[in-house]
N, C-alpha and C positions, 0 to 999 in steps of 0.2 A: 603912306609908305608904298612906293611903287613895287609891283610884283616882279619877281625875277623873270627876265625875258632877254631875248637877244639884244633888244634895244638898250636895256639897262647895262648889259655887259659891255656893249660897244661904247656907251657913254663913259663907263669907268675906264676903259682902255684909252679913251681920248685924253685922259689926264696924264698919260705916260709919254714922256718926251723921247724923241729920236736923238741920241747923242751926236749923230753925225750931221743933222740938219737943223736942230732946234725946234722943229715942228713936232706934232704928236704922231704916234705910230699909226693911228688910224688915218689921219690926213695924208700921211706919206704912203698909204696903201701897203703897209707891211703886215697887216692883220688879215687873215683869211680863215675860212672853215669854222666860223663860230657856230657852235652847237650848244643848245641848252635843253636838257631833258631831265625832269624829275629832280632838280637840284644839282645835277652834275653838269659842269661846264667844260667845254673843250675849245681850243682855238690854236691857230698856228701863227707864229711870227717868222716871216720869210725875209732873209737878208742875203747880202752878197757874201761869198766865202771869206774874203779878206778881213771882214769885220765881225765874223761870227763870235770869236771869243769875247769881244767887248760888249756883245749884246746879251750874254748870259745874265748879267745883273738886271738888264731890262726885262728879260723873261721872268726872273724871280720876282721883281717888283710888280709886274703885271699880274702874276699869279697871286701875290699878296693882296693887291687891290680888289681882285675878284672875290677872294675869300672873305673880304670885309663886307661884301654885299649880303643883305638879308636873304636867307633861304638857300645859300650855297652849301652843298655838302662836300663836293670835291671839285678840284680844278686840274685839268690836264693842259698845260701850256707847252706847246711843242715849238722848239727853235730849229728851223731848217735853213740850210745854206746851200745855194747853188748859183751858177753863173748868170741865170736869167732873172735873178731877184731885182727889185727896183734899184735903179741907179742912184737914188738918193741915200743909199747906205754905203756908197763907195768910200774907200779910204785913201788917204794921201800917203800911206806908208808904202815902202818898196815892195814889189811882188816877191813871192817866195821863190827861192832858187829852183831851177828846172829839176823836175823829178821829185819835188817835195809837195806834200799835200797842203794846199793853201786854204782849205775849206773845212775845218772841223766844226761839228755842230756845237760841241762843248770842248773846253780844254781837255786834251786827251790824257787825263790822269787816271790812275786806278780808282775804281769806285770804293767807297768806304762804307761798310755796313757794321757799325758798332754792335757788339753783342752776338754776332753770328760767327760761330767758331769755324765752320767749314762750309764751303759752297761747292756743290758738285753739279756737273752738267750731264743730262741724259740726252744723247744725240744720235743722229743717224744721217747717212749721206743722202737719203731719199725718203719720201713719204710712203705711207702704206705698209710699213713694217711693224706697226704697233708700238711706236716709241712712246706716245703719250700714255698708253695702257701700262707700259712698263714703268714709266715715271711715277704715275699715280700710285700703283700698287707697291712699288719700291718705297715711296715715301711713307705709305701707310704701314708697311712691314717694319721699316726703321722705327716708326713711332711705337709699334707694338713691342719693340725691343727695349723700350724705356727711354728713348732719346726724344728731345724736343725738336720737332721737324717743321720746316716751312716748305711750301711748294709754290713756285712761280711759273705760271704759264707764259712763256716767252714767245709763243707762236701768235704773232699779231694778226696774221691773215686768216688763220684757222684755229682760233682758241677752242679747245675741247674740254678743258677741265670743268667749266660750269656744268656741262651736261653730265660728265662722268662722276662728279661729286653731288649732283642734284642741287646745286646752288642757284637760287633765283633772286635773292635779295641783292641790293646795291651796297657797296661798302660805305661806311661812315667816315668822317674825318674829325680830328681833334682840333681843327683850326689851322694846322700846319701840315700834317701828314695824314695819309689814308690809313685806316685801320684794316688789317687783313681780316678776311672772313674765316672764321674757324669752323671746320667740319671734320668729324671723325678724329679729333685730336690734332689736326693739322692747321697751321696758319697759312692761308692761301691768298693769292692775288692773280687776277687775269684781266686782260683788256675786255674779255667777254662779260665781266661783271659791270662794265661801264657803258656798254652799248647794247642795243637790241640784238637779239639772236640772229636776225636775218639781215643786219646792216653790213654791207661790204666795206672792208677797210681798203680804200683806194688811196694809199699813201706812198710817197717817195721814200727811198731808203733812209735819208736823214731824219724824216719824221718818225719812222719806225724806231730808229736808234734812240731818239730823244724820248719817246714813249717808254721804251724798255728801261732807259736810265732812270726815269722817274718812278717806274714800278719797282725798281730796286732801291733807290736812295730815298724816295719820298713816301715810303710805306713804313709804318711803325712795326717792324718785325720783332722787336724785343730780343730776349735771350733765346738763341737757337743753337742746338748742337750741329745741325746740318740744314742748309737751305738747298733743296733740290730744284734745279732749273730745267724745265722741259723746253729744250732748245727748239727753234724752228728747224724743219727738215732742210737738208742741203748744206752747202758750204759757201754761201754767198757773203755779201758784205755784212749783213746783220750778224751772222754766225761768227765771222772772223772778228768783228769788233767786240762782240761779247767775250770771245776767247781772249782777246787782248786786254780788255778793260776790267773784266770781272776777276777778282783774285781766286781763281778756281783751284780747289784742292785736288781735283781730278775729274775725269770724264768717263762715263759709262756709255759704250757704243752698242746700239741695238741693230741687229740685222736678222734676216731670215736665212735659211740654208741656201737659197738660190744664188748662183753666181752673179746674176744681174744686181741683186741687192748687195752682195759682198763687194762688188766693184766700187759702189758708192760708199760702203762702209770704210773701205781702205782710203778713200778720199777724205773722209772725216778724220781718220787716224792721222793722215798726212797733215791736215790743217792744225790739229792739236799738237802734232810734233813740231811744226814750224813755229807755233806760238808758245812752245815750251810748257804745255799743260800736261801733267802726268795722266796716263791712262790707267784707270782702275781695272778695266777689263771689258770683255765683250759678252753680251747676252744674245743667245740664239732664240728668237721668238718663232712661234709656229713650227717648232722643231719636228714634231711628229703628231700623229693622231692615234689614240688608243681607245677603242670602243669599250663601253662599260662592261666590266666582267671579263674582258679579253686580256690575255697575257702578251699578245703580239703587238708591237708598235708598227704603225704604218708611216713611213717617211715620204709623205706625199709631195713635199717640196725639195726633196733631196736630203742627204744625210751628212751631218758633220761638217758642213762648209764653214760655219763660224768658228768651230773648234780648231779646224785646220788653219784658218786665218790667224787665230790667236797664237798658235804654235809658230807659224811663219814669222809673225811680228814680234815674237818674244814677249808677249803680254799674257795676262791671265784670262782664262775662260771661266766666266762666272756661273754659267748654267744654262739649261734648256727649259723653255716654257712650251708646253704642248698646245696643240689646237684644241680648244675646249669651248663649247658653246656657252657655258656658264660664265666665262670671262667676258665675252661680248655682251651677253644679256645683263650682267651686273653693271657694266659700264653704261649701257643705254638706260638702265633704271636708276642710275645715280647711287648705286651701292656696289663699289668695286669688289672683286672676288675676295680680296684679303679681308674685307669687312664682312661681306655676306657669308663667307664660309671660313671664318676665323677658326684656326686649330684643326681644320679638315684637310684631307689630301689635296683638294683642288687649289688651295692657297699655298701649299708647301713649297713649290718652286720659287715663288716670290720671296718667301721668308728665308729660304736658303741663300738666295742672291743677296738679300739685305744683310744677312749675317756675314757674308763674304765682304761686302762693301764696308760694313762697320769695322771689320778687322783691318781692311786695307787703309781706312782713314786713320786708324790708330798706329799705322806703321809708317816709317819714313822711307820705305823701300818701294814706293810706287814707281812703275816703270813707264818710260816714254817708248813710243814705237821704235823698233829696230830699223825698219825700212821706211823711208820717206818717198812717197810717190809724187811726181811732179804733175 
């Protein structure tokens, strides 16, 4: 029996036909980026935009063939579509009318996650505001409230959840779907579980979206009250597509008090407003510093900016999180503050925010932004 290798993977892919040419997808040079590491296999099928929808069954069949190989634990088969793809995937159908997108990576239908009651996004308009720290501790605090919680790290280029949760193992598969890694009572998934920590993700946008779609649909999430999605920072194509395709119950926006961060937070609000995603509220991270034993709070990044933005937008202000060295230390050590100091004052802000989010998810009166910024 041949050992699992790049050659055995390519050999299996040579048995998959290209429906537009009759040759196999390897011979037609549609396969690229084949990676085999510790039983985990990844590759890309690259086609022209006009035929992308009819190649989704090809992607699924290729994934199934690779799963059948001995020693395979997981498969990430990414379908990407762009104009410079090989011409032997061209279609005879008429081009899309002007102004329409002719190149979806998958049919643009809403994603279906059976058993998941609510999906919420934790988002920010820019990086560096502590979004992932909020997402992880919010998920843990919701779990401590007695809810069944999942956590998806959707930041393909900079996955941080493996470090923050102290996860080093690789996810297993049941033959069809990846099994989430459970830590501190959470069911979790991250691209960081599938690659080495120092491996850069040099992927085009369509490849990113295909990977995100698979981490949502091709993971055995089971029964969850809430799936928390740690969104990529910014308001680009990946963020917009997630907002459009994932049936989000609402979004939590994270900002610092600084106007520079709030400008980008308002862009995130505008994106969710345009995609009709309700806003659960705004969290102000790094709101103030309070020395141990001191009564006075020092507003080192400004005061009340996120609260004022919430008022201006007609949405809820969920709470302030102080600057606390223990929060960063816990994240670096793989024991977030809500776990490391459960029931203590240092974790109280996250618990209060989780309680507010839980209440909002039980209410039908979640609000969209009042102002939409272009």
